[in-house]
N, C-alpha and C positions, 0 to 999 in steps of 0.2 A: 445534320448530317446522318445519313441513312443507309441500311444496306442498300444495295444495289442491285448487286443479280444471283446473290448464291445463298439458298438456304443455310445457315451455319450454327454448326452442332462443336461446344464445346465436349469433348467425350472422352472419359474415362477407357483407356489401354492399357494391358498389361501386358500388350506385347510392343509397344513403344516404352522404354524402360530402362534404364541403367542396372537393373538387375530383374533377373524373371521376373521376381513376387514384387515388384514394385508397379505402380500404377501411373497415368501419365497423362494429362490433359493434353486433347485435340481437338484443335478447330477443321469441323466437317464442312463441304460443302453439300448439296444436296444429290449429288450421285453419290456419297460416301467417300470419294477420295479426301486426302488429308491438306488443308491448307496450307503451304508454309508463308506464304505472300502477309504478313498482317502488318497491324492492325486492321481489326474489320470495324467500321462505323455502325450504329442503331439510336434507334431515338425511344425513348418510353414517357408516355403522357397517361397523367390521370388525376382523380380526383384526387384533395391534400388539405389537409385544414393544418394551419400555423398556428397557436395561442402565444400570445406576447400579455404577461402581467396580467393573465386570465381574460385578453380578448380575443375571441375568436376569428379566423379569418378564411374562411374558404374559395378554395380555389383550384382551381387545374394547372398542375405544374405538369413541363416540359422539361425532360435534361436528355442533351446531345452528348454522345462520347462513343466509346471505342475497346472492345474487348482485344490483348495481345500474348503472345506466350511471356509469361515469367521464367527468368527474368526475360526483356525482350531482345530477339535476336538469339535465342537458345534453344530454337525446334531444333532435333526432335530429343534435347537432354532438358528441357526445360524441369520447373519445379510446380507448376500450376499456371495458373491467369491471374492477368492484369487486368482491373476494369479503372478506365479513364473517364470523369464525366468533365468534358472542356466548353460547357454551353448550355443554354437551357433560357426559361421564362415563365413566368408565373402570369395567368390570365383570368379572369371574370371580373363579378363588381366586386362593389364597396370598398375596403381598403385593397384589394389586391393589387391594385397597378402600385403600391405604397412597398410591396415584399418586393427586395432586390436581391438578386443570385451573383455572386462574386466568383469568378474562374479564374484571378490573377496567374492563382496556382494550383493545377489539375485535382479536383476532386478523386481520389483513388482510394483501390480497394484490391485484395491479392485475395485471391482463392489457391489453395494449396490443394496439389491434384488428392490427398485424400478426404477433400472436403465433397467432391462430388456424391449426388443418391446416387443410391444402388439398388435402389427397387422396382425391380423389375418387371415388368413391362413399362410401367409409366413414366416412374423415374421424375418424381415430384417432389421428393424429400426435399425439407427445404436447404439452403445453403446459407448459414451464417457471416455476415459479412462485416468489414470495420470499414469506414468511411472518412479518411483523415481528408483534412483541408478544407472541409465545409464554410462555407460563407455565407453568411445570412443576415439582413439587413429588415426588420420588420416592420410594421408600422407605427411602433414606439422608437425606435433607434436599431442600432447595432446589438443582434442576438447574443452574439461573442462565441466564446466556444470554440474556434478555429481551430484550438490544438488537440481537443480533446474527440477521439473518434467517434464518429455517429455509427450506432449499429444499424443495419438490416439485413433484411432476406432476401435470399434471391432462389425463385421456382420455375422450375421449367413449362409451367403451366397447371391449371384450377386442378384438372385430374389427370392431364395427361399432356407428355412432351409437346404431342400434335396441337393444343393449344399456347396462344402466346403466352412469353416467357415475360414473367415478371418483379419486379422488386416491391416488397412491403415496407413501410418504414413508422416506427413508432418508440420515439426518441426524444433525448431533450438535446438541442444546442444552443448551449449556452442558456440565455434568459427565457428562454421558446422553447416551445416540443413541438412536432412535426410528427404528423400521422398519415397514412395514405398508400394506395399501392399504383402503380403504376406501370401498366403494360405496353408491350412491345407495339407500335406505330408504322414499322417501317413496312416500306409497303410490301404490300399482301404475298403471304408465304414466305416471307424471308424472317425468321427467328435465329436465336443464341437459345443455347443449350447444353447446360454440362451434365456430364454423366462418363 
């Protein structure tokens, strides 16, 4: 799944709120217009390492999913954004082909409106997330832990929101650990930003 046409921004705006002091996440296209029709799809890819029982497996991880207002269908009265990971793959040499990702239940994380970065003008403060339903099988069997939330960090880019957005994982999933940084690889010029 990839973003097809628009640069997407999940922007924080005090104008879109239930009260005048509240902040609300907005998804915006590259013209700056709010996008009410969601979800919006994206793909993130990068080098990652899965370690199971002390054995490291260095691979390329690609995750496909979407971002939507939370609760879905509540724009403009939403309380945040929800990220759903619905597919992906692991590639590379060695034991990479033995790493299997399960998506029978989407991996989900919710970012509340108050979590958005405010470090103007770059907006690269990290946003902490907790992914639920993460299902991974390593080369030595199921990692387990799919009922335990997996922490991740989202950033709008390395130095500026104009850079590709990225997720960083450095977490335990059952008897496995996973770390790595995945960057947006949707069509050039497409991106998902939070502010």
